[in-house]
N, C-alpha and C positions, 0 to 999 in steps of 0.2 A: 921312050918310056918316061912318064911323069909320076912322081910320088907326091902325096899330100904333104903340104908344109906343116900340118898339125899332127897327123898320125903316122906319117911315113909309109902308108900303104899305097898301092897303085891307084891312080886316078884315070878313068877313061876320059879321053879328050872328046867330050861331047857338049851339048848345050846345057847339061845339068852341072857340069864342073864349074867351080868358081876360079877366078884368077885375080891376084892382087896387082898392085901397081908395078911390082918388080917381075911380073909374068910368072909368078910361082902359083901352081895350081893347088886346089884343095877341094875336098868333099864339102858340099854345102852344110851338111849336118855336123862337120867338125869345126866350122867357123864359130868362134866365141860370140856370145850374144853381146850386142851393143845396146846401150840405153835408147838409142835412136831407132833400133830395129825390133822393138818388142811387139808381140802380137797384142790384140785388144785384151785378151785374157790376162796376159802378163802385165799390161799397163794397169789394169784394175788391181791386180795383186800389189804391184809396186806402190800405187797411190795409198792403198790401205795400210800396208806395212810401214810406210813412212809417215803415216798420220795425216795424209791429205784427205779432205772430204771428197766423196764421189762426185765426179764431174757430171754435169747435165748433158743430155742429148748424145749419149754414147751408145755403142752397140750392146746387144744382149750378152756377148762374150765378155765385154768389159765389166759389166755388172756381175756376171757369174764369177769372174776372177776376184773382184772386190768382195763379193759376198762370201766366197770360200775362205779368203784370207781373214775376213772379219770373224767368221764362225770359228776358225781355228784359233784365233787370238782369244775369243771369248770363252772357249772351252779349255784353254790351257789352265793347268793347276799351278797356282803360284802360292807358295807357303813360306812363312818365315822359318828361320832355323829352328826355333822352338817348336812350331807346329810340325815341322818335318821330323824332329826327334820324337815327338809324341806319336806321330803316325807310325814311325819305325819301332816304337817301343823302347827307345833308348833313354828317354827322359827320366824314368824311374830307376834306371840302373846306375846312374851317376852318383 
């Protein structure tokens, strides 16, 4: 009986199970993401969040990830402390 090295639950010994170099088994969904194993969508998000321009000739999923991250960033509400106090109504109470 093998248990997952990440979540300690039972792992069925089949073609879906992962195995590390020390022969410890794990569920594929439990394996932490590596920068080298990102999906196209995640690669697009990564590039946008880290300020890189969108790369050319990428998949539609890459551009969807980049676009979603860009839209989220552009829609974020950034306020100075003074603006925040005015919004919350605390500026006049001081």
